[in-house]
C-alpha positions, 0 to 999 in steps of 0.5 A: 408359803406366804413369803414365797408367794409374796416374793414371787408377786414382787418379782413379777411386778418389778419385771412387769414395770421394767418391761413397760419403759425403755431407756434412751441414753444420749451423749449431749453437749450444749453451749449457751453463749447468751442468755435466753429468757424463759417464755421467749418466742421463736420460729423455725428456720430451714436450710436449703437441704432441709427444704427438699423433704418438707414433710419429714422436716415438719415432723421433726419440727413438731417433735422439737416444738413439743420439747421446746414448750417443755422448757418454756419456749413459745412458737410464734412465727409472726413475732419471733425473737429467735430462730431455731434450726433443728436437724436429725441424722440417722445411720444404720449399720449391720454388725456381724457377730460371732456365729452361735455355737449351735448348728451343723459345723463339720471340719475345723475353725480358726481365728475370730471369724474363722473357717467352717465347713458344713451347714450353717446355724440352726438359727439363721439371722442370729449372726448379725444385728443392725445398730442405729446411730442417731444425732439431733441438733438444735441451733437457736439464733437471735434474729436481730443479730443472727448470733447463736445464743444456744446450741445443743447436740445429742447422740444415741445408738441402739438396736431399735428402728423406731425413730418416731419414739426415740427422736423426741426423747433425744430432743428432750435430752438436748434441751436438758438444763435449758437455758443454762445447760451444764458445761461439757459432754454429759449423759442424759437418760430419758425413759420412754414407753415400749 
């Protein structure tokens, strides 16, 4: 009996621990054509399109500032050697799923989407889901030459709408390996709290 109770407690602890985090898996590609010394100072630069919604851009830049500080960069608007442009794009797409097998369907069915006569599903809303596709980009330039010294993009897709929790993890993923990231596209996993 003690072994069964111990096993049950172990399973509950494992499941509870897994329920406390969520994985943000991003596809990342980075380029570092010139060295960036650790501890360098930067400031944010905005494109004209990013100035149309200054509150949203300021929120994104605050997230990027935290991610950049983790890799040793310091924000200093007055004495910055580098400029950083950060952007984020999000698209939501509704995907229609095959209807669940439960419900009142009288008649006949044919093909993937099929034809059905009668009433709909017992559980409305289970036949569709929204998927969110996001992309963050960081471009760092040497202010004296305007040459790009670092560029990184991270893409992530999931069913969660809480961008405020997901974008910081994507920015961390985009900066993984900074200032000398691995070559080529890679998957970067970041765990966040639920």
